[in-house]
N, CA, C and O atoms as a printed pandas DataFrame, in Angstrom:
     atom_number atom_name residue_name chain_id  residue_number  x_coord  y_coord  z_coord
0              1         N          UNK        A               1    6.711    8.076   -7.762
1              2        CA          UNK        A               1    8.023    7.696   -7.285
2              3         C          UNK        A               1    9.061    7.782   -8.394
3              4         O          UNK        A               1   10.258    7.837   -8.110
4              5         N          UNK        A               2    8.639    7.794   -9.620
5              6        CA          UNK        A               2    9.584    7.840  -10.716
6              7         C          UNK        A               2   10.365    9.141  -10.757
7              8         O          UNK        A               2   11.470    9.177  -11.300
8              9         N          UNK        A               3    9.813   10.215  -10.192
9             10        CA          UNK        A               3   10.519   11.483  -10.203
10            11         C          UNK        A               3   11.731   11.478   -9.271
11            12         O          UNK        A               3   12.567   12.376   -9.371
12            13         N          UNK        A               4   11.855   10.516   -8.384
13            14        CA          UNK        A               4   13.007   10.427   -7.489
14            15         C          UNK        A               4   14.168    9.650   -8.100
15            16         O          UNK        A               4   15.232    9.552   -7.488
16            17         N          UNK        A               5   13.983    9.109   -9.270
17            18        CA          UNK        A               5   15.027    8.305   -9.885
18            19         C          UNK        A               5   16.233    9.131  -10.321
19            20         O          UNK        A               5   17.317    8.579  -10.513
20            21         N          UNK        A               6   16.067   10.448  -10.480
21            22        CA          UNK        A               6   17.179   11.278  -10.908
22            23         C          UNK        A               6   18.194   11.510   -9.784
23            24         O          UNK        A               6   19.248   12.100  -10.023
24            25         N          UNK        A               7   17.897   11.062   -8.582
25            26        CA          UNK        A               7   18.801   11.269   -7.450
26            27         C          UNK        A               7   19.861   10.166   -7.401
27            28         O          UNK        A               7   19.817    9.293   -6.534
28            29         N          UNK        A               8   20.794   10.211   -8.319
29            30        CA          UNK        A               8   21.896    9.261   -8.265
30            31         C          UNK        A               8   22.996    9.816   -7.362
31            32         O          UNK        A               8   22.841   10.912   -6.823
32            33         N          UNK        A               9   24.074    9.111   -7.187
33            34        CA          UNK        A               9   25.091    9.478   -6.202
34            35         C          UNK        A               9   25.739   10.846   -6.438
35            36         O          UNK        A               9   25.941   11.554   -5.452
36            37         N          UNK        A              10   26.083   11.282   -7.662
37            38        CA          UNK        A              10   26.658   12.625   -7.808
38            39         C          UNK        A              10   25.693   13.729   -7.381
39            40         O          UNK        A              10   26.114   14.726   -6.793
40            41         N          UNK        A              11   24.415   13.561   -7.669
41            42        CA          UNK        A              11   23.430   14.574   -7.283
42            43         C          UNK        A              11   23.299   14.630   -5.769
43            44         O          UNK        A              11   23.205   15.714   -5.192
44            45         N          UNK        A              12   23.291   13.486   -5.133
45            46        CA          UNK        A              12   23.193   13.448   -3.666
46            47         C          UNK        A              12   24.416   14.105   -3.035
47            48         O          UNK        A              12   24.285   14.820   -2.042
48            49         N          UNK        A              13   25.592   13.876   -3.590
49            50        CA          UNK        A              13   26.816   14.496   -3.060
50            51         C          UNK        A              13   26.755   16.012   -3.207
51            52         O          UNK        A              13   27.141   16.730   -2.285
52            53         N          UNK        A              14   26.286   16.507   -4.332
53            54        CA          UNK        A              14   26.167   17.950   -4.543
54            55         C          UNK        A              14   25.171   18.544   -3.552
55            56         O          UNK        A              14   25.430   19.599   -2.973
56            57         N          UNK        A              15   24.042   17.879   -3.353
57            58        CA          UNK        A              15   23.045   18.363   -2.386
58            59         C          UNK        A              15   23.635   18.393   -0.983
59            60         O          UNK        A              15   23.412   19.350   -0.242
60            61         N          UNK        A              16   24.385   17.359   -0.606
61            62        CA          UNK        A              16   25.008   17.317    0.718
62            63         C          UNK        A              16   26.017   18.448    0.887
63            64         O          UNK        A              16   26.084   19.057    1.955
64            65         N          UNK        A              17   26.798   18.737   -0.144
65            66        CA          UNK        A              17   27.774   19.834   -0.069
66            67         C          UNK        A              17   27.086   21.189    0.068
67            68         O          UNK        A              17   27.535   22.035    0.841
68            69         N          UNK        A              18   26.005   21.401   -0.671
69            70        CA          UNK        A              18   25.253   22.654   -0.552
70            71         C          UNK        A              18   24.660   22.774    0.841
71            72         O          UNK        A              18   24.684   23.849    1.442
72            73         N          UNK        A              19   24.133   21.682    1.351
73            74        CA          UNK        A              19   23.572   21.660    2.707
74            75         C          UNK        A              19   24.646   22.005    3.735
75            76         O          UNK        A              19   24.390   22.755    4.677
76            77         N          UNK        A              20   25.837   21.462    3.556
77            78        CA          UNK        A              20   26.961   21.728    4.463
78            79         C          UNK        A              20   27.375   23.189    4.392
79            80         O          UNK        A              20   27.669   23.799    5.420
80            81         N          UNK        A              21   27.402   23.756    3.198
81            82        CA          UNK        A              21   27.773   25.164    3.047
82            83         C          UNK        A              21   26.727   26.090    3.660
83            84         O          UNK        A              21   27.076   27.109    4.257
84            85         N          UNK        A              22   25.466   25.748    3.519
85            86        CA          UNK        A              22   24.407   26.612    4.041
86            87         C          UNK        A              22   24.330   26.596    5.567
87            88         O          UNK        A              22   24.173   27.645    6.192
88            89         N          UNK        A              23   24.440   25.427    6.160
89            90        CA          UNK        A              23   24.213   25.310    7.598
90            91         C          UNK        A              23   25.488   25.168    8.408
91            92         O          UNK        A              23   25.458   25.383    9.619
92            93         N          UNK        A              24   26.587   24.822    7.800
93            94        CA          UNK        A              24   27.831   24.659    8.535
94            95         C          UNK        A              24   27.895   23.312    9.231
95            96         O          UNK        A              24   26.875   22.657    9.443
96            97         N          UNK        A              25   29.104   22.908    9.583
97            98        CA          UNK        A              25   29.324   21.599   10.182
98            99         C          UNK        A              25   28.754   21.449   11.576
99           100         O          UNK        A              25   28.405   20.342   11.985
100          101         N          UNK        A              26   28.654   22.558   12.321
101          102        CA          UNK        A              26   28.191   22.470   13.716
102          103         C          UNK        A              26   26.671   22.376   13.809
103          104         O          UNK        A              26   26.149   21.779   14.750
104          105         N          UNK        A              27   25.963   22.948   12.861
105          106        CA          UNK        A              27   24.498   22.962   12.923
106          107         C          UNK        A              27   23.870   21.665   12.418
107          108         O          UNK        A              27   22.760   21.325   12.830
108          109         N          UNK        A              28   24.542   20.944   11.551
109          110        CA          UNK        A              28   23.956   19.749   10.939
110          111         C          UNK        A              28   23.593   18.688   11.983
111          112         O          UNK        A              28   22.496   18.136   11.907
112          113         N          UNK        A              29   24.468   18.374   12.964
113          114        CA          UNK        A              29   24.049   17.376   13.972
114          115         C          UNK        A              29   22.822   17.811   14.763
115          116         O          UNK        A              29   21.974   16.985   15.100
116          117         N          UNK        A              30   22.725   19.116   15.063
117          118        CA          UNK        A              30   21.555   19.611   15.786
118          119         C          UNK        A              30   20.293   19.459   14.934
119          120         O          UNK        A              30   19.239   19.067   15.435
120          121         N          UNK        A              31   20.412   19.770   13.651
121          122        CA          UNK        A              31   19.256   19.634   12.758
122          123         C          UNK        A              31   18.834   18.177   12.621
123          124         O          UNK        A              31   17.641   17.873   12.627
124          125         N          UNK        A              32   19.788   17.288   12.499
125          126        CA          UNK        A              32   19.466   15.864   12.351
126          127         C          UNK        A              32   18.867   15.304   13.640
127          128         O          UNK        A              32   17.991   14.440   13.597
128          129         N          UNK        A              33   19.338   15.795   14.781
129          130        CA          UNK        A              33   18.774   15.358   16.066
130          131         C          UNK        A              33   17.310   15.781   16.170
131          132         O          UNK        A              33   16.457   14.999   16.589
132          133         N          UNK        A              34   17.033   17.016   15.786
133          134        CA          UNK        A              34   15.647   17.494   15.793
134          135         C          UNK        A              34   14.780   16.724   14.822
135          136         O          UNK        A              34   13.630   16.405   15.123
136          137         N          UNK        A              35   15.333   16.422   13.652
137          138        CA          UNK        A              35   14.596   15.642   12.660
138          139         C          UNK        A              35   14.304   14.235   13.183
139          140         O          UNK        A              35   13.209   13.709   12.986
140          141         N          UNK        A              36   15.284   13.633   13.846
141          142        CA          UNK        A              36   15.094   12.295   14.415
142          143         C          UNK        A              36   14.023   12.284   15.489
143          144         O          UNK        A              36   13.207   11.364   15.552
144          145         N          UNK        A              37   14.025   13.314   16.340
145          146        CA          UNK        A              37   12.990   13.399   17.383
146          147         C          UNK        A              37   11.606   13.566   16.765
147          148         O          UNK        A              37   10.630   12.983   17.237
148          149         N          UNK        A              38   11.533   14.369   15.704
149          150        CA          UNK        A              38   10.253   14.571   15.035
150          151         C          UNK        A              38    9.729   13.285   14.418
151          152         O          UNK        A              38    8.541   12.980   14.521
152          153         N          UNK        A              39   10.616   12.529   13.776
153          154        CA          UNK        A              39   10.214   11.264   13.164
154          155         C          UNK        A              39    9.781   10.267   14.231
155          156         O          UNK        A              39    8.800    9.546   14.052
156          157         N          UNK        A              40   10.518   10.228   15.350
157          158        CA          UNK        A              40   10.167    9.316   16.441
158          159         C          UNK        A              40    8.785    9.661   17.004
159          160         O          UNK        A              40    7.972    8.773   17.258
160          161         N          UNK        A              41    8.530   10.949   17.194
161          162        CA          UNK        A              41    7.241   11.384   17.715
162          163         C          UNK        A              41    6.112   11.033   16.747
163          164         O          UNK        A              41    5.035   10.607   17.166
164          165         N          UNK        A              42    6.364   11.213   15.460
165          166        CA          UNK        A              42    5.362   10.881   14.442
166          167         C          UNK        A              42    5.052    9.395   14.459
167          168         O          UNK        A              42    3.886    9.007   14.389
168          169         N          UNK        A              43    6.079    8.558   14.552
169          170        CA          UNK        A              43    5.872    7.110   14.578
170          171         C          UNK        A              43    5.094    6.691   15.820
171          172         O          UNK        A              43    4.216    5.831   15.744
172          173         N          UNK        A              44    5.416    7.301   16.975
173          174        CA          UNK        A              44    4.674    6.977   18.206
174          175         C          UNK        A              44    3.208    7.344   18.056
175          176         O          UNK        A              44    2.329    6.589   18.471
176          177         N          UNK        A              45    2.941    8.506   17.460
177          178        CA          UNK        A              45    1.562    8.921   17.242
178          179         C          UNK        A              45    0.828    7.968   16.312
179          180         O          UNK        A              45   -0.331    7.630   16.552
180          181         N          UNK        A              46    1.497    7.538   15.257
181          182        CA          UNK        A              46    0.884    6.590   14.323
182          183         C          UNK        A              46    0.600    5.255   15.007
183          184         O          UNK        A              46   -0.441    4.645   14.765
184          185         N          UNK        A              47    1.522    4.796   15.862
185          186        CA          UNK        A              47    1.304    3.539   16.584
186          187         C          UNK        A              47    0.117    3.656   17.533
187          188         O          UNK        A              47   -0.662    2.714   17.674
188          189         N          UNK        A              48   -0.022    4.815   18.187
189          190        CA          UNK        A              48   -1.158    5.020   19.081
190          191         C          UNK        A              48   -2.476    4.949   18.313
191          192         O          UNK        A              48   -3.438    4.327   18.763
192          193         N          UNK        A              49   -2.504    5.592   17.155
193          194        CA          UNK        A              49   -3.725    5.580   16.340
194          195         C          UNK        A              49   -4.041    4.158   15.880
195          196         O          UNK        A              49   -5.195    3.730   15.930
196          197         N          UNK        A              50   -3.021    3.427   15.432
197          198        CA          UNK        A              50   -3.235    2.051   14.998
198          199         C          UNK        A              50   -3.762    1.185   16.144
199          200         O          UNK        A              50   -4.658    0.365   15.947
200          201         N          UNK        A              51   -3.202    1.371   17.341
201          202        CA          UNK        A              51   -3.656    0.594   18.498
202          203         C          UNK        A              51   -5.102    0.929   18.852
203          204         O          UNK        A              51   -5.883    0.037   19.183
204          205         N          UNK        A              52   -5.464    2.212   18.783
205          206        CA          UNK        A              52   -6.839    2.602   19.072
206          207         C          UNK        A              52   -7.804    1.987   18.063
207          208         O          UNK        A              52   -8.892    1.540   18.426
208          209         N          UNK        A              53   -7.400    1.967   16.802
209          210        CA          UNK        A              53   -8.253    1.379   15.770
210          211         C          UNK        A              53   -8.407   -0.117   16.010
211          212         O          UNK        A              53   -9.512   -0.650   15.911
212          213         N          UNK        A              54   -7.309   -0.798   16.323
213          214        CA          UNK        A              54   -7.370   -2.232   16.592
214          215         C          UNK        A              54   -8.250   -2.519   17.801
215          216         O          UNK        A              54   -9.058   -3.448   17.786
216          217         N          UNK        A              55   -8.085   -1.699   18.865
217          218        CA          UNK        A              55   -8.903   -1.895   20.065
218          219         C          UNK        A              55  -10.382   -1.692   19.760
219          220         O          UNK        A              55  -11.224   -2.460   20.227
220          221         N          UNK        A              56  -10.700   -0.669   18.985
221          222        CA          UNK        A              56  -12.114   -0.408   18.702
222          223         C          UNK        A              56  -12.713   -1.502   17.819
223          224         O          UNK        A              56  -13.883   -1.852   17.975
224          225         N          UNK        A              57  -11.921   -2.043   16.898
225          226        CA          UNK        A              57  -12.454   -3.129   16.068
226          227         C          UNK        A              57  -12.620   -4.402   16.883
227          228         O          UNK        A              57  -13.546   -5.174   16.637
228          229         N          UNK        A              58  -11.734   -4.634   17.853
229          230        CA          UNK        A              58  -11.879   -5.823   18.702
230          231         C          UNK        A              58  -13.116   -5.680   19.572
231          232         O          UNK        A              58  -13.851   -6.648   19.768
232          233         N          UNK        A              59  -13.355   -4.481   20.098
233          234        CA          UNK        A              59  -14.545   -4.261   20.912
234          235         C          UNK        A              59  -15.799   -4.440   20.065
235          236         O          UNK        A              59  -16.790   -5.009   20.523
236          237         N          UNK        A              60  -15.751   -3.957   18.842
237          238        CA          UNK        A              60  -16.902   -4.085   17.956
238          239         C          UNK        A              60  -17.181   -5.549   17.641
239          240         O          UNK        A              60  -18.337   -5.971   17.605
240          241         N          UNK        A              61  -16.132   -6.318   17.416
241          242        CA          UNK        A              61  -16.314   -7.744   17.134
242          243         C          UNK        A              61  -16.898   -8.471   18.335
243          244         O          UNK        A              61  -17.710   -9.384   18.186
244          245         N          UNK        A              62  -16.474   -8.054   19.538
245          246        CA          UNK        A              62  -17.008   -8.689   20.748
246          247         C          UNK        A              62  -18.473   -8.335   20.945
247          248         O          UNK        A              62  -19.250   -9.163   21.420
248          249         N          UNK        A              63  -18.863   -7.111   20.584
249          250        CA          UNK        A              63  -20.234   -6.664   20.796
250          251         C          UNK        A              63  -21.182   -7.143   19.707
251          252         O          UNK        A              63  -22.378   -7.286   19.963
252          253         N          UNK        A              64  -20.697   -7.390   18.522
253          254        CA          UNK        A              64  -21.589   -7.703   17.404
254          255         C          UNK        A              64  -22.395   -8.991   17.597
255          256         O          UNK        A              64  -23.564   -8.993   17.213
256          257         N          UNK        A              65  -21.875  -10.078   18.156
257          258        CA          UNK        A              65  -22.748  -11.256   18.363
258          259         C          UNK        A              65  -23.889  -10.974   19.330
259          260         O          UNK        A              65  -24.987  -11.501   19.150
260          261         N          UNK        A              66  -23.657  -10.160   20.343
261          262        CA          UNK        A              66  -24.717   -9.807   21.276
262          263         C          UNK        A              66  -25.809   -9.031   20.553
263          264         O          UNK        A              66  -27.000   -9.275   20.745
264          265         N          UNK        A              67  -25.376   -8.091   19.715
265          266        CA          UNK        A              67  -26.337   -7.271   18.998
266          267         C          UNK        A              67  -27.198   -8.129   18.081
267          268         O          UNK        A              67  -28.406   -7.910   17.994
268          269         N          UNK        A              68  -26.610   -9.084   17.408
269          270        CA          UNK        A              68  -27.391   -9.922   16.498
270          271         C          UNK        A              68  -28.360  -10.796   17.271
271          272         O          UNK        A              68  -29.467  -11.041   16.792
272          273         N          UNK        A              69  -27.981  -11.279   18.459
273          274        CA          UNK        A              69  -28.892  -12.080   19.275
274          275         C          UNK        A              69  -30.059  -11.233   19.735
275          276         O          UNK        A              69  -31.201  -11.691   19.721
276          277         N          UNK        A              70  -29.785   -9.984   20.150
277          278        CA          UNK        A              70  -30.851   -9.101   20.599
278          279         C          UNK        A              70  -31.802   -8.785   19.453
279          280         O          UNK        A              70  -33.016   -8.732   19.649
280          281         N          UNK        A              71  -31.249   -8.574   18.240
281          282        CA          UNK        A              71  -32.086   -8.269   17.086
282          283         C          UNK        A              71  -32.997   -9.459   16.765
283          284         O          UNK        A              71  -34.160   -9.264   16.411
284          285         N          UNK        A              72  -32.481  -10.691   16.884
285          286        CA          UNK        A              72  -33.282  -11.869   16.611
286          287         C          UNK        A              72  -34.415  -11.985   17.621
287          288         O          UNK        A              72  -35.543  -12.327   17.264
288          289         N          UNK        A              73  -34.103  -11.693   18.904
289          290        CA          UNK        A              73  -35.128  -11.768   19.932
290          291         C          UNK        A              73  -36.197  -10.716   19.695
291          292         O          UNK        A              73  -37.385  -10.986   19.873
292          293         N          UNK        A              74  -35.781   -9.502   19.289
293          294        CA          UNK        A              74  -36.735   -8.447   19.037
294          295         C          UNK        A              74  -37.636   -8.780   17.839
295          296         O          UNK        A              74  -38.834   -8.498   17.861
296          297         N          UNK        A              75  -37.066   -9.367   16.822
297          298        CA          UNK        A              75  -37.844   -9.686   15.637
298          299         C          UNK        A              75  -38.800  -10.863   15.907
299          300         O          UNK        A              75  -39.841  -10.964   15.258
300          301         N          UNK        A              76  -38.464  -11.745   16.850
301          302        CA          UNK        A              76  -39.313  -12.875   17.176
302          303         C          UNK        A              76  -40.550  -12.452   17.937
303          304         O          UNK        A              76  -41.570  -13.141   17.896
304          305         N          UNK        A              77  -40.476  -11.330   18.630
305          306        CA          UNK        A              77  -41.627  -10.843   19.409
306          307         C          UNK        A              77  -42.608  -10.265   18.510
307          308         O          UNK        A              77  -43.654   -9.794   18.957
């Protein structure tokens, strides 16, 4: 993260001006809209994965006491 420290305000302004010159004023809102949709889609995908992981761990926790009881019964025989 230390390599990002050189991005102070004059550098950011120069980058923004170059970006404006390359893409023009009309294209920038379209590009930012596409970028926003991409970020939103990525976040939704990450939330789905997190929910699946949480669900699977909850199911595993619910099943684990049963498994230990069955193992004890099997070992007692």
